[in-house]
N, CA, C, O and CB atoms as a CASP TS submission, in Angstrom:
PFRMAT TS
TARGET T0000
AUTHOR 0000-0000-0000
METHOD Language model
MODEL 1
PARENT N/A
ATOM      1  N   MET     1     274.418  99.005 131.350  1.00  0.00           N
ATOM      2  CA  MET     1     273.978  97.829 130.912  1.00  0.00           C
ATOM      3  C   MET     1     275.434  97.251 130.447  1.00  0.00           C
ATOM      4  O   MET     1     276.334  98.009 130.083  1.00  0.00           O
ATOM      5  CB  MET     1     272.770  97.965 129.769  1.00  0.00           C
ATOM      6  N   ALA     2     275.559  95.975 130.492  1.00  0.00           N
ATOM      7  CA  ALA     2     276.751  95.133 129.981  1.00  0.00           C
ATOM      8  C   ALA     2     276.985  95.150 128.690  1.00  0.00           C
ATOM      9  O   ALA     2     275.993  95.152 127.962  1.00  0.00           O
ATOM     10  CB  ALA     2     276.664  93.818 130.261  1.00  0.00           C
ATOM     11  N   ASP     3     278.012  95.163 128.214  1.00  0.00           N
ATOM     12  CA  ASP     3     278.488  95.019 126.717  1.00  0.00           C
ATOM     13  C   ASP     3     278.258  93.386 126.318  1.00  0.00           C
ATOM     14  O   ASP     3     278.766  92.478 126.976  1.00  0.00           O
ATOM     15  CB  ASP     3     280.275  95.508 126.554  1.00  0.00           C
ATOM     16  N   LEU     4     277.706  93.247 125.549  1.00  0.00           N
ATOM     17  CA  LEU     4     277.392  91.802 124.660  1.00  0.00           C
ATOM     18  C   LEU     4     278.107  91.931 123.572  1.00  0.00           C
ATOM     19  O   LEU     4     277.837  92.638 122.601  1.00  0.00           O
ATOM     20  CB  LEU     4     275.844  91.481 124.164  1.00  0.00           C
ATOM     21  N   GLY     5     279.355  91.004 123.781  1.00  0.00           N
ATOM     22  CA  GLY     5     280.085  90.898 122.333  1.00  0.00           C
ATOM     23  C   GLY     5     279.807  89.548 121.780  1.00  0.00           C
ATOM     24  O   GLY     5     278.912  88.861 122.272  1.00  0.00           O
ATOM     25  N   LEU     6     280.419  89.194 120.934  1.00  0.00           N
ATOM     26  CA  LEU     6     280.227  88.175 120.020  1.00  0.00           C
ATOM     27  C   LEU     6     279.929  86.724 120.727  1.00  0.00           C
ATOM     28  O   LEU     6     278.907  86.089 120.465  1.00  0.00           O
ATOM     29  CB  LEU     6     281.472  88.142 119.132  1.00  0.00           C
ATOM     30  N   PRO     7     280.991  86.234 121.713  1.00  0.00           N
ATOM     31  CA  PRO     7     280.940  85.248 122.183  1.00  0.00           C
ATOM     32  C   PRO     7     280.021  84.961 123.211  1.00  0.00           C
ATOM     33  O   PRO     7     279.694  83.815 123.519  1.00  0.00           O
ATOM     34  CB  PRO     7     281.920  85.065 122.413  1.00  0.00           C
ATOM     35  N   GLU     8     279.486  86.268 123.891  1.00  0.00           N
ATOM     36  CA  GLU     8     278.259  86.153 124.825  1.00  0.00           C
ATOM     37  C   GLU     8     277.035  85.913 123.871  1.00  0.00           C
ATOM     38  O   GLU     8     276.210  85.020 124.062  1.00  0.00           O
ATOM     39  CB  GLU     8     278.030  87.566 125.782  1.00  0.00           C
ATOM     40  N   LEU     9     277.005  86.656 122.995  1.00  0.00           N
ATOM     41  CA  LEU     9     275.914  86.311 121.834  1.00  0.00           C
ATOM     42  C   LEU     9     275.743  84.914 121.390  1.00  0.00           C
ATOM     43  O   LEU     9     274.700  84.261 121.384  1.00  0.00           O
ATOM     44  CB  LEU     9     276.241  87.038 120.561  1.00  0.00           C
ATOM     45  N   LEU    10     277.022  84.525 120.988  1.00  0.00           N
ATOM     46  CA  LEU    10     276.875  82.856 120.592  1.00  0.00           C
ATOM     47  C   LEU    10     276.510  81.917 121.758  1.00  0.00           C
ATOM     48  O   LEU    10     275.989  80.867 121.384  1.00  0.00           O
ATOM     49  CB  LEU    10     278.338  82.231 120.011  1.00  0.00           C
ATOM     50  N   ILE    11     276.639  82.033 122.838  1.00  0.00           N
ATOM     51  CA  ILE    11     276.406  81.171 124.089  1.00  0.00           C
ATOM     52  C   ILE    11     274.887  81.479 124.397  1.00  0.00           C
ATOM     53  O   ILE    11     274.171  80.482 124.492  1.00  0.00           O
ATOM     54  CB  ILE    11     277.476  81.581 125.440  1.00  0.00           C
ATOM     55  N   ILE    12     274.259  82.775 124.574  1.00  0.00           N
ATOM     56  CA  ILE    12     272.812  82.923 124.575  1.00  0.00           C
ATOM     57  C   ILE    12     271.904  82.045 123.388  1.00  0.00           C
ATOM     58  O   ILE    12     270.887  81.368 123.547  1.00  0.00           O
ATOM     59  CB  ILE    12     272.584  84.484 124.398  1.00  0.00           C
ATOM     60  N   ALA    13     272.645  82.319 122.216  1.00  0.00           N
ATOM     61  CA  ALA    13     271.697  81.341 121.104  1.00  0.00           C
ATOM     62  C   ALA    13     272.051  80.148 121.263  1.00  0.00           C
ATOM     63  O   ALA    13     271.206  79.316 120.932  1.00  0.00           O
ATOM     64  CB  ALA    13     271.832  81.572 119.527  1.00  0.00           C
ATOM     65  N   ALA    14     273.206  79.696 121.736  1.00  0.00           N
ATOM     66  CA  ALA    14     273.362  78.261 121.897  1.00  0.00           C
ATOM     67  C   ALA    14     272.069  77.655 123.045  1.00  0.00           C
ATOM     68  O   ALA    14     271.325  76.695 122.847  1.00  0.00           O
ATOM     69  CB  ALA    14     275.053  77.998 122.504  1.00  0.00           C
ATOM     70  N   VAL    15     272.102  78.428 124.081  1.00  0.00           N
ATOM     71  CA  VAL    15     270.889  78.366 125.286  1.00  0.00           C
ATOM     72  C   VAL    15     269.827  78.176 124.548  1.00  0.00           C
ATOM     73  O   VAL    15     269.264  77.087 124.655  1.00  0.00           O
ATOM     74  CB  VAL    15     270.614  79.701 126.273  1.00  0.00           C
ATOM     75  N   PHE    16     269.282  79.195 123.607  1.00  0.00           N
ATOM     76  CA  PHE    16     268.070  79.144 123.101  1.00  0.00           C
ATOM     77  C   PHE    16     267.540  77.934 122.339  1.00  0.00           C
ATOM     78  O   PHE    16     266.368  77.557 122.349  1.00  0.00           O
ATOM     79  CB  PHE    16     268.002  80.151 122.386  1.00  0.00           C
ATOM     80  N   VAL    17     268.782  77.248 121.529  1.00  0.00           N
ATOM     81  CA  VAL    17     268.876  76.213 120.647  1.00  0.00           C
ATOM     82  C   VAL    17     268.522  75.064 121.623  1.00  0.00           C
ATOM     83  O   VAL    17     267.471  74.464 121.397  1.00  0.00           O
ATOM     84  CB  VAL    17     270.299  76.118 119.894  1.00  0.00           C
ATOM     85  N   LEU    18     269.127  74.763 122.471  1.00  0.00           N
ATOM     86  CA  LEU    18     268.840  73.987 123.481  1.00  0.00           C
ATOM     87  C   LEU    18     267.847  73.854 124.257  1.00  0.00           C
ATOM     88  O   LEU    18     267.465  72.710 124.505  1.00  0.00           O
ATOM     89  CB  LEU    18     269.487  74.072 124.061  1.00  0.00           C
ATOM     90  N   LEU    19     267.063  75.171 124.936  1.00  0.00           N
ATOM     91  CA  LEU    19     265.875  74.999 125.371  1.00  0.00           C
ATOM     92  C   LEU    19     264.813  74.894 124.384  1.00  0.00           C
ATOM     93  O   LEU    19     263.788  74.345 124.788  1.00  0.00           O
ATOM     94  CB  LEU    19     265.648  75.912 126.186  1.00  0.00           C
ATOM     95  N   PHE    20     264.830  75.300 123.174  1.00  0.00           N
ATOM     96  CA  PHE    20     263.579  75.265 122.524  1.00  0.00           C
ATOM     97  C   PHE    20     263.793  74.395 121.262  1.00  0.00           C
ATOM     98  O   PHE    20     262.800  74.199 120.562  1.00  0.00           O
ATOM     99  CB  PHE    20     263.056  76.715 122.198  1.00  0.00           C
ATOM    100  N   GLY    21     264.888  73.891 120.919  1.00  0.00           N
ATOM    101  CA  GLY    21     264.863  73.024 119.899  1.00  0.00           C
ATOM    102  C   GLY    21     265.098  73.478 118.483  1.00  0.00           C
ATOM    103  O   GLY    21     264.263  74.354 118.258  1.00  0.00           O
ATOM    104  N   SER    22     265.716  73.315 117.623  1.00  0.00           N
ATOM    105  CA  SER    22     265.745  73.946 116.091  1.00  0.00           C
ATOM    106  C   SER    22     264.333  74.028 115.538  1.00  0.00           C
ATOM    107  O   SER    22     264.036  74.998 114.841  1.00  0.00           O
ATOM    108  CB  SER    22     266.656  72.990 115.000  1.00  0.00           C
ATOM    109  N   ALA    23     263.375  73.009 115.817  1.00  0.00           N
ATOM    110  CA  ALA    23     262.194  73.299 115.248  1.00  0.00           C
ATOM    111  C   ALA    23     261.269  74.247 115.595  1.00  0.00           C
ATOM    112  O   ALA    23     260.554  74.785 114.750  1.00  0.00           O
ATOM    113  CB  ALA    23     261.650  72.406 115.233  1.00  0.00           C
ATOM    114  N   ARG    24     261.203  74.575 117.120  1.00  0.00           N
ATOM    115  CA  ARG    24     260.375  75.568 117.503  1.00  0.00           C
ATOM    116  C   ARG    24     261.058  76.911 117.750  1.00  0.00           C
ATOM    117  O   ARG    24     260.372  77.809 118.238  1.00  0.00           O
ATOM    118  CB  ARG    24     259.693  75.135 118.629  1.00  0.00           C
ATOM    119  N   LEU    25     262.571  77.176 117.408  1.00  0.00           N
ATOM    120  CA  LEU    25     263.075  78.163 117.499  1.00  0.00           C
ATOM    121  C   LEU    25     262.690  79.419 116.619  1.00  0.00           C
ATOM    122  O   LEU    25     262.906  80.538 117.086  1.00  0.00           O
ATOM    123  CB  LEU    25     264.144  77.807 117.436  1.00  0.00           C
ATOM    124  N   PRO    26     262.040  79.259 115.168  1.00  0.00           N
ATOM    125  CA  PRO    26     261.776  80.315 114.589  1.00  0.00           C
ATOM    126  C   PRO    26     260.445  80.745 115.282  1.00  0.00           C
ATOM    127  O   PRO    26     260.224  81.951 115.390  1.00  0.00           O
ATOM    128  CB  PRO    26     261.774  80.126 113.133  1.00  0.00           C
ATOM    129  N   ASP    27     259.624  79.917 115.717  1.00  0.00           N
ATOM    130  CA  ASP    27     258.074  80.391 116.046  1.00  0.00           C
ATOM    131  C   ASP    27     258.444  81.060 117.544  1.00  0.00           C
ATOM    132  O   ASP    27     257.668  81.886 118.023  1.00  0.00           O
ATOM    133  CB  ASP    27     256.707  78.876 116.128  1.00  0.00           C
ATOM    134  N   ALA    28     259.604  80.685 118.226  1.00  0.00           N
ATOM    135  CA  ALA    28     259.632  81.576 119.580  1.00  0.00           C
ATOM    136  C   ALA    28     260.275  83.158 119.131  1.00  0.00           C
ATOM    137  O   ALA    28     259.949  84.194 119.711  1.00  0.00           O
ATOM    138  CB  ALA    28     260.783  80.711 120.900  1.00  0.00           C
ATOM    139  N   ALA    29     261.145  83.095 118.100  1.00  0.00           N
ATOM    140  CA  ALA    29     261.640  84.266 117.559  1.00  0.00           C
ATOM    141  C   ALA    29     260.597  85.125 117.035  1.00  0.00           C
ATOM    142  O   ALA    29     260.663  86.331 117.273  1.00  0.00           O
ATOM    143  CB  ALA    29     262.572  83.987 116.575  1.00  0.00           C
ATOM    144  N   ARG    30     259.516  84.588 116.261  1.00  0.00           N
ATOM    145  CA  ARG    30     258.553  85.368 115.629  1.00  0.00           C
ATOM    146  C   ARG    30     257.924  85.800 116.693  1.00  0.00           C
ATOM    147  O   ARG    30     257.579  86.979 116.609  1.00  0.00           O
ATOM    148  CB  ARG    30     257.704  84.747 114.652  1.00  0.00           C
ATOM    149  N   SER    31     257.590  85.131 117.896  1.00  0.00           N
ATOM    150  CA  SER    31     256.587  85.345 119.030  1.00  0.00           C
ATOM    151  C   SER    31     257.383  86.597 119.754  1.00  0.00           C
ATOM    152  O   SER    31     256.647  87.389 120.342  1.00  0.00           O
ATOM    153  CB  SER    31     256.325  83.840 120.113  1.00  0.00           C
ATOM    154  N   VAL    32     258.465  86.806 119.775  1.00  0.00           N
ATOM    155  CA  VAL    32     259.243  87.922 120.635  1.00  0.00           C
ATOM    156  C   VAL    32     259.178  89.000 119.752  1.00  0.00           C
ATOM    157  O   VAL    32     258.975  90.108 120.248  1.00  0.00           O
ATOM    158  CB  VAL    32     260.833  87.606 121.070  1.00  0.00           C
ATOM    159  N   GLY    33     259.330  88.884 118.361  1.00  0.00           N
ATOM    160  CA  GLY    33     259.258  89.898 117.390  1.00  0.00           C
ATOM    161  C   GLY    33     257.802  90.575 117.541  1.00  0.00           C
ATOM    162  O   GLY    33     257.625  91.753 117.851  1.00  0.00           O
ATOM    163  N   ARG    34     256.801  89.642 117.274  1.00  0.00           N
ATOM    164  CA  ARG    34     255.384  90.414 117.563  1.00  0.00           C
ATOM    165  C   ARG    34     255.555  91.155 118.883  1.00  0.00           C
ATOM    166  O   ARG    34     255.632  92.380 118.794  1.00  0.00           O
ATOM    167  CB  ARG    34     254.015  89.333 117.701  1.00  0.00           C
ATOM    168  N   SER    35     255.627  90.606 120.095  1.00  0.00           N
ATOM    169  CA  SER    35     255.683  91.346 121.552  1.00  0.00           C
ATOM    170  C   SER    35     256.422  92.443 121.405  1.00  0.00           C
ATOM    171  O   SER    35     255.864  93.418 121.908  1.00  0.00           O
ATOM    172  CB  SER    35     256.310  90.540 122.742  1.00  0.00           C
ATOM    173  N   LEU    36     257.589  92.711 120.853  1.00  0.00           N
ATOM    174  CA  LEU    36     258.318  94.015 120.721  1.00  0.00           C
ATOM    175  C   LEU    36     257.784  94.905 120.075  1.00  0.00           C
ATOM    176  O   LEU    36     257.786  96.070 120.473  1.00  0.00           O
ATOM    177  CB  LEU    36     259.444  93.959 120.211  1.00  0.00           C
ATOM    178  N   ARG    37     257.148  94.473 118.800  1.00  0.00           N
ATOM    179  CA  ARG    37     256.375  95.408 117.645  1.00  0.00           C
ATOM    180  C   ARG    37     255.162  95.960 118.656  1.00  0.00           C
ATOM    181  O   ARG    37     255.033  97.178 118.770  1.00  0.00           O
ATOM    182  CB  ARG    37     255.669  94.369 116.031  1.00  0.00           C
ATOM    183  N   VAL    38     254.329  95.113 119.346  1.00  0.00           N
ATOM    184  CA  VAL    38     253.204  95.765 120.106  1.00  0.00           C
ATOM    185  C   VAL    38     253.804  96.339 121.402  1.00  0.00           C
ATOM    186  O   VAL    38     253.055  97.192 121.879  1.00  0.00           O
ATOM    187  CB  VAL    38     252.002  94.711 120.441  1.00  0.00           C
ATOM    188  N   PHE    39     254.565  96.201 121.888  1.00  0.00           N
ATOM    189  CA  PHE    39     255.591  97.046 122.827  1.00  0.00           C
ATOM    190  C   PHE    39     255.470  98.340 122.325  1.00  0.00           C
ATOM    191  O   PHE    39     254.564  99.115 122.631  1.00  0.00           O
ATOM    192  CB  PHE    39     257.193  96.591 122.799  1.00  0.00           C
ATOM    193  N   LYS    40     256.611  98.631 121.362  1.00  0.00           N
ATOM    194  CA  LYS    40     256.769 100.008 120.800  1.00  0.00           C
ATOM    195  C   LYS    40     255.675 100.776 120.331  1.00  0.00           C
ATOM    196  O   LYS    40     255.677 102.007 120.367  1.00  0.00           O
ATOM    197  CB  LYS    40     257.575  99.974 119.786  1.00  0.00           C
ATOM    198  N   SER    41     254.499  99.917 119.779  1.00  0.00           N
ATOM    199  CA  SER    41     253.486 100.707 119.038  1.00  0.00           C
ATOM    200  C   SER    41     252.877 101.350 120.612  1.00  0.00           C
ATOM    201  O   SER    41     252.642 102.556 120.683  1.00  0.00           O
ATOM    202  CB  SER    41     252.237  99.617 117.866  1.00  0.00           C
ATOM    203  N   GLU    42     252.689 100.601 121.624  1.00  0.00           N
ATOM    204  CA  GLU    42     252.115 101.060 122.853  1.00  0.00           C
ATOM    205  C   GLU    42     252.771 102.397 123.365  1.00  0.00           C
ATOM    206  O   GLU    42     252.203 103.397 123.804  1.00  0.00           O
ATOM    207  CB  GLU    42     252.255  99.957 123.897  1.00  0.00           C
ATOM    208  N   LEU    43     254.248 102.130 123.176  1.00  0.00           N
ATOM    209  CA  LEU    43     254.974 103.345 123.850  1.00  0.00           C
ATOM    210  C   LEU    43     255.054 104.506 122.872  1.00  0.00           C
ATOM    211  O   LEU    43     255.577 105.554 123.252  1.00  0.00           O
ATOM    212  CB  LEU    43     256.492 102.962 124.327  1.00  0.00           C
ATOM    213  N   ASN    44     254.567 104.393 121.626  1.00  0.00           N
ATOM    214  CA  ASN    44     254.471 105.601 120.647  1.00  0.00           C
ATOM    215  C   ASN    44     253.102 106.112 120.652  1.00  0.00           C
ATOM    216  O   ASN    44     252.904 107.171 120.056  1.00  0.00           O
ATOM    217  CB  ASN    44     254.861 105.231 119.153  1.00  0.00           C
ATOM    218  N   ARG    45     252.149 105.539 121.219  1.00  0.00           N
ATOM    219  CA  ARG    45     250.601 105.659 121.260  1.00  0.00           C
ATOM    220  C   ARG    45     250.633 106.920 122.038  1.00  0.00           C
ATOM    221  O   ARG    45     251.488 107.036 122.916  1.00  0.00           O
ATOM    222  CB  ARG    45     249.681 104.342 122.004  1.00  0.00           C
ATOM    223  N   PRO    46     249.573 108.126 121.749  1.00  0.00           N
ATOM    224  CA  PRO    46     249.775 109.361 122.515  1.00  0.00           C
ATOM    225  C   PRO    46     248.626 109.169 123.330  1.00  0.00           C
ATOM    226  O   PRO    46     247.581 108.661 122.923  1.00  0.00           O
ATOM    227  CB  PRO    46     249.839 110.775 121.705  1.00  0.00           C
ATOM    228  N   ASP    47     248.860 109.647 124.672  1.00  0.00           N
ATOM    229  CA  ASP    47     248.045 109.443 125.888  1.00  0.00           C
ATOM    230  C   ASP    47     246.829 109.962 125.675  1.00  0.00           C
ATOM    231  O   ASP    47     245.903 109.551 126.375  1.00  0.00           O
ATOM    232  CB  ASP    47     248.583 110.011 127.085  1.00  0.00           C
ATOM    233  N   ASP    48     246.574 111.027 124.609  1.00  0.00           N
ATOM    234  CA  ASP    48     245.287 111.979 124.665  1.00  0.00           C
ATOM    235  C   ASP    48     244.201 111.003 123.643  1.00  0.00           C
ATOM    236  O   ASP    48     243.120 111.459 123.270  1.00  0.00           O
ATOM    237  CB  ASP    48     245.677 113.850 123.914  1.00  0.00           C
ATOM    238  N   LEU    49     244.575 109.910 123.350  1.00  0.00           N
ATOM    239  CA  LEU    49     243.744 108.949 122.492  1.00  0.00           C
ATOM    240  C   LEU    49     243.043 108.042 123.300  1.00  0.00           C
ATOM    241  O   LEU    49     243.699 107.314 124.044  1.00  0.00           O
ATOM    242  CB  LEU    49     244.558 108.152 121.521  1.00  0.00           C
ATOM    243  N   PRO    50     241.576 107.947 123.275  1.00  0.00           N
ATOM    244  CA  PRO    50     240.943 107.198 123.916  1.00  0.00           C
ATOM    245  C   PRO    50     241.325 105.691 123.891  1.00  0.00           C
ATOM    246  O   PRO    50     241.893 105.394 122.840  1.00  0.00           O
ATOM    247  CB  PRO    50     239.802 107.453 123.571  1.00  0.00           C
ATOM    248  N   PRO    51     241.201 104.877 124.577  1.00  0.00           N
ATOM    249  CA  PRO    51     241.633 103.502 124.584  1.00  0.00           C
ATOM    250  C   PRO    51     240.877 102.900 123.397  1.00  0.00           C
ATOM    251  O   PRO    51     240.003 103.485 122.756  1.00  0.00           O
ATOM    252  CB  PRO    51     241.333 102.750 125.987  1.00  0.00           C
ATOM    253  N   PRO    52     241.387 101.486 123.157  1.00  0.00           N
ATOM    254  CA  PRO    52     240.496 101.055 121.919  1.00  0.00           C
ATOM    255  C   PRO    52     239.245 100.289 122.713  1.00  0.00           C
ATOM    256  O   PRO    52     239.285  99.901 123.881  1.00  0.00           O
ATOM    257  CB  PRO    52     241.419  99.910 120.703  1.00  0.00           C
ATOM    258  N   PRO    53     238.157 100.171 121.814  1.00  0.00           N
ATOM    259  CA  PRO    53     237.212  99.673 122.536  1.00  0.00           C
ATOM    260  C   PRO    53     237.186  98.127 122.988  1.00  0.00           C
ATOM    261  O   PRO    53     237.505  97.192 122.254  1.00  0.00           O
ATOM    262  CB  PRO    53     236.170  99.987 121.858  1.00  0.00           C
ATOM    263  N   GLY    54     236.769  98.024 124.272  1.00  0.00           N
ATOM    264  CA  GLY    54     236.882  96.678 124.816  1.00  0.00           C
ATOM    265  C   GLY    54     237.792  96.822 125.866  1.00  0.00           C
ATOM    266  O   GLY    54     237.564  96.157 126.877  1.00  0.00           O
ATOM    267  N   ALA    55     238.826  97.585 125.845  1.00  0.00           N
ATOM    268  CA  ALA    55     240.307  97.503 126.538  1.00  0.00           C
ATOM    269  C   ALA    55     239.869  97.502 128.006  1.00  0.00           C
ATOM    270  O   ALA    55     240.251  96.730 128.885  1.00  0.00           O
ATOM    271  CB  ALA    55     241.456  98.901 126.160  1.00  0.00           C
ATOM    272  N   GLY    56     239.036  98.465 128.102  1.00  0.00           N
ATOM    273  CA  GLY    56     238.621  98.633 129.716  1.00  0.00           C
ATOM    274  C   GLY    56     239.778  99.163 130.620  1.00  0.00           C
ATOM    275  O   GLY    56     240.914  99.221 130.149  1.00  0.00           O
ATOM    276  N   GLY    57     239.514  99.572 131.970  1.00  0.00           N
ATOM    277  CA  GLY    57     240.642  99.931 132.638  1.00  0.00           C
ATOM    278  C   GLY    57     241.007 101.533 132.413  1.00  0.00           C
ATOM    279  O   GLY    57     242.022 102.074 132.851  1.00  0.00           O
ATOM    280  N   GLY    58     240.066 102.115 131.711  1.00  0.00           N
ATOM    281  CA  GLY    58     240.813 103.579 131.572  1.00  0.00           C
ATOM    282  C   GLY    58     239.811 104.473 132.541  1.00  0.00           C
ATOM    283  O   GLY    58     238.928 103.970 133.236  1.00  0.00           O
ATOM    284  N   PRO    59     240.119 105.953 132.458  1.00  0.00           N
ATOM    285  CA  PRO    59     239.448 106.673 133.550  1.00  0.00           C
ATOM    286  C   PRO    59     238.197 106.900 132.689  1.00  0.00           C
ATOM    287  O   PRO    59     237.313 107.545 133.253  1.00  0.00           O
ATOM    288  CB  PRO    59     240.248 108.092 134.198  1.00  0.00           C
ATOM    289  N   GLY    60     238.000 106.581 131.697  1.00  0.00           N
ATOM    290  CA  GLY    60     236.454 106.621 130.905  1.00  0.00           C
ATOM    291  C   GLY    60     235.431 105.638 131.666  1.00  0.00           C
ATOM    292  O   GLY    60     234.223 105.844 131.782  1.00  0.00           O
ATOM    293  N   ASP    61     236.029 104.708 132.083  1.00  0.00           N
ATOM    294  CA  ASP    61     235.014 103.623 132.880  1.00  0.00           C
ATOM    295  C   ASP    61     234.494 104.073 134.056  1.00  0.00           C
ATOM    296  O   ASP    61     233.574 103.409 134.533  1.00  0.00           O
ATOM    297  CB  ASP    61     235.670 102.309 133.291  1.00  0.00           C
ATOM    298  N   LEU    62     234.906 105.147 134.697  1.00  0.00           N
ATOM    299  CA  LEU    62     234.531 105.239 136.003  1.00  0.00           C
ATOM    300  C   LEU    62     233.318 106.059 136.256  1.00  0.00           C
ATOM    301  O   LEU    62     233.283 107.049 135.526  1.00  0.00           O
ATOM    302  CB  LEU    62     235.585 105.716 136.722  1.00  0.00           C
ATOM    303  N   PRO    63     232.378 105.954 137.016  1.00  0.00           N
ATOM    304  CA  PRO    63     231.219 106.665 136.955  1.00  0.00           C
ATOM    305  C   PRO    63     231.511 108.190 137.480  1.00  0.00           C
ATOM    306  O   PRO    63     232.414 108.302 138.308  1.00  0.00           O
ATOM    307  CB  PRO    63     230.130 105.899 137.787  1.00  0.00           C
ATOM    308  N   PRO    64     230.784 109.427 137.044  1.00  0.00           N
ATOM    309  CA  PRO    64     231.128 110.806 137.577  1.00  0.00           C
ATOM    310  C   PRO    64     231.191 110.827 138.940  1.00  0.00           C
ATOM    311  O   PRO    64     230.497 110.102 139.653  1.00  0.00           O
ATOM    312  CB  PRO    64     230.200 111.832 137.189  1.00  0.00           C
ATOM    313  N   ALA    65     232.048 111.680 139.367  1.00  0.00           N
ATOM    314  CA  ALA    65     232.074 111.849 140.614  1.00  0.00           C
ATOM    315  C   ALA    65     231.060 113.130 141.164  1.00  0.00           C
ATOM    316  O   ALA    65     231.102 114.227 140.607  1.00  0.00           O
ATOM    317  CB  ALA    65     233.514 111.998 140.906  1.00  0.00           C
ATOM    318  N   SER    66     230.304 112.901 142.123  1.00  0.00           N
ATOM    319  CA  SER    66     229.355 113.799 142.669  1.00  0.00           C
ATOM    320  C   SER    66     230.102 115.077 143.625  1.00  0.00           C
ATOM    321  O   SER    66     230.805 114.796 144.595  1.00  0.00           O
ATOM    322  CB  SER    66     228.317 112.852 143.559  1.00  0.00           C
ATOM    323  N   GLY    67     229.924 116.023 143.340  1.00  0.00           N
ATOM    324  CA  GLY    67     230.818 117.380 143.914  1.00  0.00           C
ATOM    325  C   GLY    67     230.048 117.217 145.444  1.00  0.00           C
ATOM    326  O   GLY    67     230.859 117.354 146.361  1.00  0.00           O
ATOM    327  N   GLY    68     228.879 116.997 145.819  1.00  0.00           N
ATOM    328  CA  GLY    68     228.474 117.134 147.063  1.00  0.00           C
ATOM    329  C   GLY    68     227.723 118.621 147.259  1.00  0.00           C
ATOM    330  O   GLY    68     227.377 119.024 148.370  1.00  0.00           O
ATOM    331  N   SER    69     227.566 119.206 146.302  1.00  0.00           N
ATOM    332  CA  SER    69     226.748 120.421 146.213  1.00  0.00           C
ATOM    333  C   SER    69     226.322 121.009 144.841  1.00  0.00           C
ATOM    334  O   SER    69     227.191 121.118 143.976  1.00  0.00           O
ATOM    335  CB  SER    69     227.454 121.425 146.884  1.00  0.00           C
ATOM    336  N   GLY    70     225.282 121.325 144.627  1.00  0.00           N
ATOM    337  CA  GLY    70     224.604 121.820 143.335  1.00  0.00           C
ATOM    338  C   GLY    70     223.485 120.918 142.821  1.00  0.00           C
ATOM    339  O   GLY    70     222.564 120.641 143.590  1.00  0.00           O
ATOM    340  N   GLU    71     223.498 120.464 141.634  1.00  0.00           N
ATOM    341  CA  GLU    71     222.150 119.851 141.410  1.00  0.00           C
ATOM    342  C   GLU    71     222.695 118.603 141.216  1.00  0.00           C
ATOM    343  O   GLU    71     222.155 118.071 140.246  1.00  0.00           O
ATOM    344  CB  GLU    71     221.183 120.401 140.211  1.00  0.00           C
ATOM    345  N   ASN    72     223.627 117.832 141.781  1.00  0.00           N
ATOM    346  CA  ASN    72     223.901 116.540 141.653  1.00  0.00           C
ATOM    347  C   ASN    72     223.147 115.683 142.874  1.00  0.00           C
ATOM    348  O   ASN    72     223.385 114.477 142.932  1.00  0.00           O
ATOM    349  CB  ASN    72     225.448 116.407 141.625  1.00  0.00           C
ATOM    350  N   GLY    73     222.344 116.216 143.742  1.00  0.00           N
ATOM    351  CA  GLY    73     221.802 115.855 144.972  1.00  0.00           C
ATOM    352  C   GLY    73     222.864 115.208 145.964  1.00  0.00           C
ATOM    353  O   GLY    73     222.748 114.096 146.480  1.00  0.00           O
ATOM    354  N   GLY    74     224.021 116.181 146.157  1.00  0.00           N
ATOM    355  CA  GLY    74     225.106 115.465 146.990  1.00  0.00           C
ATOM    356  C   GLY    74     224.586 116.070 148.734  1.00  0.00           C
ATOM    357  O   GLY    74     223.626 116.785 149.019  1.00  0.00           O
ATOM    358  N   PRO    75     225.465 115.558 149.503  1.00  0.00           N
ATOM    359  CA  PRO    75     225.054 116.012 150.681  1.00  0.00           C
ATOM    360  C   PRO    75     224.843 117.463 151.122  1.00  0.00           C
ATOM    361  O   PRO    75     224.109 117.813 152.046  1.00  0.00           O
ATOM    362  CB  PRO    75     225.813 115.524 151.404  1.00  0.00           C
ATOM    363  N   GLY    76     225.505 118.180 150.425  1.00  0.00           N
ATOM    364  CA  GLY    76     225.337 119.633 150.680  1.00  0.00           C
ATOM    365  C   GLY    76     223.913 120.255 149.913  1.00  0.00           C
ATOM    366  O   GLY    76     223.839 121.483 149.967  1.00  0.00           O
ATOM    367  N   ASP    77     223.031 119.708 149.365  1.00  0.00           N
ATOM    368  CA  ASP    77     221.898 119.833 149.000  1.00  0.00           C
ATOM    369  C   ASP    77     220.469 119.797 149.963  1.00  0.00           C
ATOM    370  O   ASP    77     219.322 120.071 149.612  1.00  0.00           O
ATOM    371  CB  ASP    77     221.965 118.984 148.143  1.00  0.00           C
ATOM    372  N   ARG    78     220.895 119.424 151.094  1.00  0.00           N
ATOM    373  CA  ARG    78     220.021 119.459 152.012  1.00  0.00           C
ATOM    374  C   ARG    78     219.399 120.635 152.878  1.00  0.00           C
ATOM    375  O   ARG    78     220.105 121.402 153.532  1.00  0.00           O
ATOM    376  CB  ARG    78     220.471 118.733 152.651  1.00  0.00           C
ATOM    377  N   PRO    79     217.942 120.713 152.821  1.00  0.00           N
ATOM    378  CA  PRO    79     217.467 121.673 153.220  1.00  0.00           C
ATOM    379  C   PRO    79     217.535 121.961 154.772  1.00  0.00           C
ATOM    380  O   PRO    79     217.033 122.986 155.233  1.00  0.00           O
ATOM    381  CB  PRO    79     216.359 121.617 152.725  1.00  0.00           C
TER
END
């Protein structure tokens, strides 16, 4: 990754001020800070915890798979 020195950081800050304006800059910085905080908390969350309610998309949302034999009524249960 490239090394960012003081001149580069000042140029980036000047571009942000020009893009967002001095009035909206604190709101933009606050939004970035919240996003980073949520991102870090998701990275530190253990994988064995279930997803929060309403999150969806987890493996627990899928119906159970039928094995094809046994008591599930699969194709292997035909007489």
